[in-house]
TIGU-858915 format. One record per residue (C-alpha): residue number from 1; residue in one letter; chain; y, z, x. Coordinates in nm, 3 decimals, padded with zeros to 5 digits. Layout:
! TIGU-858915
+-----+-----+-------+---------+---------+---------+
!   n ! res ! chain !       y !       z !       x !
+-----+-----+-------+---------+---------+---------+
! NUM !   A !     A !       Y !       Z !       X !
...
+-----+-----+-------+---------+---------+---------+
! end
This chain:
! TIGU-858915
+-----+-----+-------+---------+---------+---------+
!   n ! res ! chain !       y !       z !       x !
+-----+-----+-------+---------+---------+---------+
!   1 !   M !     A !  07.887 !  02.223 ! -01.029 !
!   2 !   A !     A !  07.806 !  02.138 ! -00.645 !
!   3 !   H !     A !  07.479 !  02.329 ! -00.536 !
!   4 !   L !     A !  07.314 !  02.376 ! -00.171 !
!   5 !   L !     A !  06.958 !  02.435 ! -00.051 !
!   6 !   H !     A !  06.984 !  02.627 !  00.282 !
!   7 !   V !     A !  06.662 !  02.640 !  00.455 !
!   8 !   D !     A !  06.615 !  02.859 !  00.789 !
!   9 !   S !     A !  06.289 !  02.833 !  01.010 !
!  10 !   S !     A !  06.354 !  03.023 !  01.342 !
!  11 !   I !     A !  06.110 !  03.337 !  01.380 !
!  12 !   K !     A !  06.398 !  03.512 !  01.591 !
!  13 !   G !     A !  06.611 !  03.641 !  01.336 !
!  14 !   N !     A !  06.989 !  03.740 !  01.460 !
!  15 !   D !     A !  06.914 !  03.575 !  01.836 !
!  16 !   S !     A !  06.839 !  03.268 !  01.638 !
!  17 !   V !     A !  07.145 !  02.981 !  01.722 !
!  18 !   S !     A !  06.971 !  02.747 !  01.463 !
!  19 !   R !     A !  07.061 !  03.021 !  01.218 !
!  20 !   R !     A !  07.379 !  03.080 !  01.293 !
!  21 !   L !     A !  07.485 !  02.720 !  01.309 !
!  22 !   S !     A !  07.316 !  02.681 !  00.966 !
!  23 !   A !     A !  07.536 !  02.998 !  00.842 !
!  24 !   R !     A !  07.866 !  02.870 !  00.976 !
!  25 !   A !     A !  07.757 !  02.531 !  00.792 !
!  26 !   V !     A !  07.679 !  02.690 !  00.457 !
!  27 !   E !     A !  08.051 !  02.901 !  00.496 !
!  28 !   V !     A !  08.208 !  02.600 !  00.554 !
!  29 !   W !     A !  08.065 !  02.427 !  00.273 !
!  30 !   R !     A !  08.136 !  02.739 !  00.045 !
!  31 !   A !     A !  08.511 !  02.698 !  00.155 !
!  32 !   A !     A !  08.515 !  02.305 !  00.049 !
!  33 !   H !     A !  08.319 !  02.379 ! -00.287 !
!  34 !   P !     A !  08.476 !  02.699 ! -00.469 !
!  35 !   G !     A !  08.228 !  02.804 ! -00.741 !
!  36 !   G !     A !  07.952 !  02.600 ! -00.579 !
!  37 !   T !     A !  07.593 !  02.765 ! -00.597 !
!  38 !   V !     A !  07.328 !  02.803 ! -00.302 !
!  39 !   T !     A !  06.967 !  02.873 ! -00.316 !
!  40 !   Y !     A !  06.817 !  03.032 !  00.019 !
!  41 !   R !     A !  06.454 !  02.964 !  00.133 !
!  42 !   D !     A !  06.374 !  03.138 !  00.505 !
!  43 !   L !     A !  06.035 !  02.937 !  00.631 !
!  44 !   G !     A !  06.057 !  03.212 !  00.934 !
!  45 !   R !     A !  06.004 !  03.533 !  00.748 !
!  46 !   D !     A !  05.851 !  03.404 !  00.442 !
!  47 !   P !     A !  05.658 !  03.092 !  00.529 !
!  48 !   L !     A !  05.497 !  02.838 !  00.269 !
!  49 !   P !     A !  05.083 !  02.831 !  00.311 !
!  50 !   H !     A !  04.970 !  02.528 !  00.494 !
!  51 !   L !     A !  04.773 !  02.293 !  00.295 !
!  52 !   D !     A !  04.402 !  02.405 !  00.320 !
!  53 !   E !     A !  04.067 !  02.285 !  00.210 !
!  54 !   A !     A !  04.103 !  02.501 ! -00.128 !
!  55 !   G !     A !  04.393 !  02.385 ! -00.245 !
!  56 !   G !     A !  04.540 !  02.078 ! -00.053 !
!  57 !   L !     A !  04.367 !  01.831 ! -00.248 !
!  58 !   A !     A !  04.577 !  01.905 ! -00.533 !
!  59 !   R !     A !  04.775 !  01.577 ! -00.444 !
!  60 !   M !     A !  04.509 !  01.382 ! -00.473 !
!  61 !   V !     A !  04.342 !  01.475 ! -00.805 !
!  62 !   P !     A !  04.475 !  01.484 ! -01.156 !
!  63 !   P !     A !  04.638 !  01.793 ! -01.250 !
!  64 !   E !     A !  04.386 !  01.836 ! -01.553 !
!  65 !   Q !     A !  04.088 !  01.798 ! -01.288 !
!  66 !   H !     A !  04.262 !  02.107 ! -01.046 !
!  67 !   T !     A !  04.062 !  02.395 ! -00.956 !
!  68 !   P !     A !  04.278 !  02.737 ! -00.951 !
!  69 !   A !     A !  04.352 !  02.698 ! -00.618 !
!  70 !   Q !     A !  04.487 !  02.364 ! -00.651 !
!  71 !   A !     A !  04.702 !  02.441 ! -00.956 !
!  72 !   A !     A !  04.854 !  02.705 ! -00.762 !
!  73 !   S !     A !  04.922 !  02.496 ! -00.456 !
!  74 !   W !     A !  05.063 !  02.208 ! -00.698 !
!  75 !   A !     A !  05.263 !  02.467 ! -00.850 !
!  76 !   L !     A !  05.417 !  02.554 ! -00.532 !
!  77 !   S !     A !  05.481 !  02.203 ! -00.433 !
!  78 !   H !     A !  05.667 !  02.189 ! -00.788 !
!  79 !   R !     A !  05.899 !  02.465 ! -00.701 !
!  80 !   V !     A !  05.966 !  02.346 ! -00.337 !
!  81 !   V !     A !  06.041 !  01.976 ! -00.497 !
!  82 !   D !     A !  06.258 !  02.155 ! -00.766 !
!  83 !   E !     A !  06.457 !  02.346 ! -00.471 !
!  84 !   V !     A !  06.566 !  02.002 ! -00.357 !
!  85 !   R !     A !  06.624 !  01.814 ! -00.659 !
!  86 !   R !     A !  06.874 !  02.078 ! -00.753 !
!  87 !   A !     A !  07.057 !  02.043 ! -00.462 !
!  88 !   D !     A !  07.347 !  01.794 ! -00.366 !
!  89 !   T !     A !  07.355 !  01.893 !  00.001 !
!  90 !   I !     A !  07.039 !  02.065 !  00.183 !
!  91 !   V !     A !  07.119 !  02.251 !  00.530 !
!  92 !   L !     A !  06.808 !  02.304 !  00.741 !
!  93 !   G !     A !  06.824 !  02.546 !  01.062 !
!  94 !   L !     A !  06.574 !  02.382 !  01.299 !
!  95 !   P !     A !  06.468 !  02.494 !  01.610 !
!  96 !   L !     A !  06.239 !  02.322 !  01.859 !
!  97 !   Y !     A !  05.913 !  02.490 !  01.934 !
!  98 !   N !     A !  05.666 !  02.371 !  02.198 !
!  99 !   Y !     A !  05.868 !  02.011 !  02.169 !
! 100 !   G !     A !  05.819 !  01.999 !  01.776 !
! 101 !   V !     A !  05.923 !  02.144 !  01.461 !
! 102 !   P !     A !  05.793 !  02.512 !  01.358 !
! 103 !   S !     A !  05.481 !  02.485 !  01.186 !
! 104 !   S !     A !  05.640 !  02.630 !  00.889 !
! 105 !   V !     A !  05.888 !  02.326 !  00.867 !
! 106 !   K !     A !  05.577 !  02.107 !  00.894 !
! 107 !   S !     A !  05.434 !  02.297 !  00.590 !
! 108 !   W !     A !  05.749 !  02.265 !  00.383 !
! 109 !   V !     A !  05.731 !  01.859 !  00.461 !
! 110 !   D !     A !  05.383 !  01.875 !  00.347 !
! 111 !   H !     A !  05.448 !  02.059 !  00.040 !
! 112 !   L !     A !  05.783 !  01.813 ! -00.041 !
! 113 !   L !     A !  05.558 !  01.526 !  00.003 !
! 114 !   A !     A !  05.446 !  01.551 ! -00.395 !
! 115 !   P !     A !  05.323 !  01.202 ! -00.562 !
! 116 !   G !     A !  05.510 !  01.175 ! -00.890 !
! 117 !   L !     A !  05.759 !  01.425 ! -00.789 !
! 118 !   A !     A !  05.931 !  01.326 ! -00.464 !
! 119 !   Y !     A !  05.818 !  00.977 ! -00.460 !
! 120 !   D !     A !  05.684 !  00.708 ! -00.685 !
! 121 !   P !     A !  05.302 !  00.646 ! -00.570 !
! 122 !   E !     A !  05.286 !  00.343 ! -00.710 !
! 123 !   T !     A !  05.619 !  00.165 ! -00.570 !
! 124 !   Q !     A !  05.654 !  00.415 ! -00.247 !
! 125 !   T !     A !  05.994 !  00.461 ! -00.405 !
! 126 !   G !     A !  06.166 !  00.810 ! -00.299 !
! 127 !   L !     A !  06.265 !  01.007 ! -00.566 !
! 128 !   L !     A !  06.496 !  01.233 ! -00.357 !
! 129 !   D !     A !  06.751 !  00.998 ! -00.219 !
! 130 !   G !     A !  07.119 !  01.022 ! -00.263 !
! 131 !   R !     A !  07.161 !  01.378 ! -00.112 !
! 132 !   E !     A !  07.324 !  01.545 !  00.199 !
! 133 !   F !     A !  07.091 !  01.639 !  00.434 !
! 134 !   L !     A !  07.190 !  01.819 !  00.729 !
! 135 !   V !     A !  06.989 !  01.951 !  01.013 !
! 136 !   L !     A !  07.121 !  02.230 !  01.251 !
! 137 !   A !     A !  06.912 !  02.190 !  01.519 !
! 138 !   S !     A !  06.881 !  02.416 !  01.856 !
! 139 !   R !     A !  06.682 !  02.366 !  02.150 !
! 140 !   G !     A !  06.641 !  02.561 !  02.451 !
! 141 !   G !     A !  06.638 !  02.268 !  02.722 !
! 142 !   G !     A !  06.810 !  01.923 !  02.755 !
! 143 !   Y !     A !  06.645 !  01.634 !  02.640 !
! 144 !   G !     A !  06.890 !  01.379 !  02.652 !
! 145 !   P !     A !  06.885 !  01.061 !  02.832 !
! 146 !   G !     A !  06.837 !  01.039 !  03.182 !
! 147 !   T !     A !  06.693 !  01.397 !  03.185 !
! 148 !   P !     A !  06.386 !  01.484 !  03.319 !
! 149 !   R !     A !  06.225 !  01.544 !  02.958 !
! 150 !   E !     A !  06.409 !  01.265 !  02.785 !
! 151 !   G !     A !  06.212 !  01.193 !  02.467 !
! 152 !   W !     A !  06.014 !  01.515 !  02.446 !
! 153 !   D !     A !  06.219 !  01.660 !  02.151 !
! 154 !   H !     A !  05.954 !  01.524 !  01.897 !
! 155 !   A !     A !  06.116 !  01.734 !  01.617 !
! 156 !   E !     A !  06.409 !  01.488 !  01.605 !
! 157 !   Q !     A !  06.182 !  01.185 !  01.602 !
! 158 !   W !     A !  05.936 !  01.307 !  01.358 !
! 159 !   L !     A !  06.150 !  01.453 !  01.086 !
! 160 !   P !     A !  06.277 !  01.139 !  00.979 !
! 161 !   H !     A !  05.950 !  00.981 !  00.933 !
! 162 !   G !     A !  05.798 !  01.310 !  00.782 !
! 163 !   L !     A !  06.025 !  01.291 !  00.514 !
! 164 !   A !     A !  06.084 !  00.903 !  00.468 !
! 165 !   F !     A !  05.855 !  00.876 !  00.135 !
! 166 !   T !     A !  06.099 !  01.080 ! -00.029 !
! 167 !   G !     A !  06.420 !  00.909 !  00.033 !
! 168 !   L !     A !  06.599 !  01.227 !  00.229 !
! 169 !   R !     A !  06.774 !  01.097 !  00.536 !
! 170 !   P !     A !  06.824 !  01.395 !  00.774 !
! 171 !   R !     A !  07.157 !  01.378 !  00.987 !
! 172 !   F !     A !  07.111 !  01.585 !  01.321 !
! 173 !   I !     A !  07.370 !  01.817 !  01.470 !
! 174 !   T !     A !  07.247 !  01.970 !  01.766 !
! 175 !   A !     A !  07.276 !  02.277 !  02.028 !
! 176 !   E !     A !  07.060 !  02.215 !  02.337 !
! 177 !   L !     A !  07.025 !  02.437 !  02.676 !
! 178 !   T !     A !  07.027 !  02.733 !  02.434 !
! 179 !   L !     A !  06.808 !  02.940 !  02.703 !
! 180 !   A !     A !  07.042 !  02.888 !  03.001 !
! 181 !   A !     A !  07.199 !  03.202 !  02.922 !
! 182 !   V !     A !  06.884 !  03.419 !  02.961 !
! 183 !   T !     A !  06.688 !  03.207 !  03.159 !
! 184 !   P !     A !  06.798 !  03.262 !  03.562 !
! 185 !   A !     A !  06.676 !  02.911 !  03.715 !
! 186 !   M !     A !  06.904 !  02.739 !  03.434 !
! 187 !   A !     A !  07.185 !  02.942 !  03.520 !
! 188 !   E !     A !  07.391 !  02.643 !  03.650 !
! 189 !   L !     A !  07.345 !  02.459 !  03.319 !
! 190 !   I !     A !  07.558 !  02.750 !  03.112 !
! 191 !   P !     A !  07.879 !  02.557 !  03.105 !
! 192 !   L !     A !  07.688 !  02.285 !  02.966 !
! 193 !   A !     A !  07.534 !  02.481 !  02.707 !
! 194 !   E !     A !  07.844 !  02.645 !  02.605 !
! 195 !   A !     A !  08.001 !  02.297 !  02.581 !
! 196 !   S !     A !  07.702 !  02.149 !  02.340 !
! 197 !   R !     A !  07.723 !  02.478 !  02.152 !
! 198 !   T !     A !  08.110 !  02.450 !  02.090 !
! 199 !   A !     A !  08.079 !  02.057 !  02.015 !
! 200 !   A !     A !  07.795 !  02.158 !  01.750 !
! 201 !   E !     A !  08.029 !  02.432 !  01.608 !
! 202 !   Q !     A !  08.332 !  02.161 !  01.582 !
! 203 !   T !     A !  08.155 !  01.918 !  01.412 !
! 204 !   I !     A !  08.016 !  02.169 !  01.140 !
! 205 !   D !     A !  08.359 !  02.287 !  01.111 !
! 206 !   G !     A !  08.478 !  01.924 !  01.003 !
! 207 !   L !     A !  08.198 !  01.829 !  00.760 !
! 208 !   W !     A !  08.371 !  01.943 !  00.436 !
! 209 !   V !     A !  08.770 !  01.917 !  00.329 !
! 210 !   P !     A !  08.827 !  02.243 !  00.135 !
! 211 !   A !     A !  08.962 !  02.170 ! -00.206 !
! 212 !   S !     A !  09.273 !  02.320 ! -00.109 !
! 213 !   L !     A !  09.329 !  02.072 !  00.155 !
! 214 !   S !     A !  09.216 !  01.755 ! -00.044 !
! 215 !   A !     A !  09.486 !  01.748 ! -00.322 !
+-----+-----+-------+---------+---------+---------+
! end
């Protein structure tokens, strides 16, 4: 049975563009996979704890030597990796915050990078490859070629590198200029924002062919 992991990370609730895009993708996936199951993790509302001095070294210490804090941190990483391992498809809603990923996504990646669970520490081989990984991204401004802030979107640059050890290969579908409608100085960019949003939605709608159309 097909299984999807749906992860959101925006802190904007119902106002979030990335949440709406990720929800749309999950709806399209469900239509194409009748009987498929979905696991949901909301990093914006229930973030994972960041690796700290008390538990973070669990990844460098044999389990039999773990302190209670290290054992708890390692157990959480195990659950996070298991969520990915059970999924055929992963959908991540990813807003751009301060030109990078939300800190909750960085913590999620840190927990995923568990030696022996997500990658082989001896061969450096990823153990989570072979999964479809879609990133439904949103960014308030424009960061494309020729724009004043070209290259400032460090989320799209970093995430493939941050996950490289695991074997996961993210594909980005991005809606940009999302702040145009609420920022007077960006009003003239509203048509471009609407076009970007529409293009992202159309790409999402074409991701999976419903079972009824594939016969």
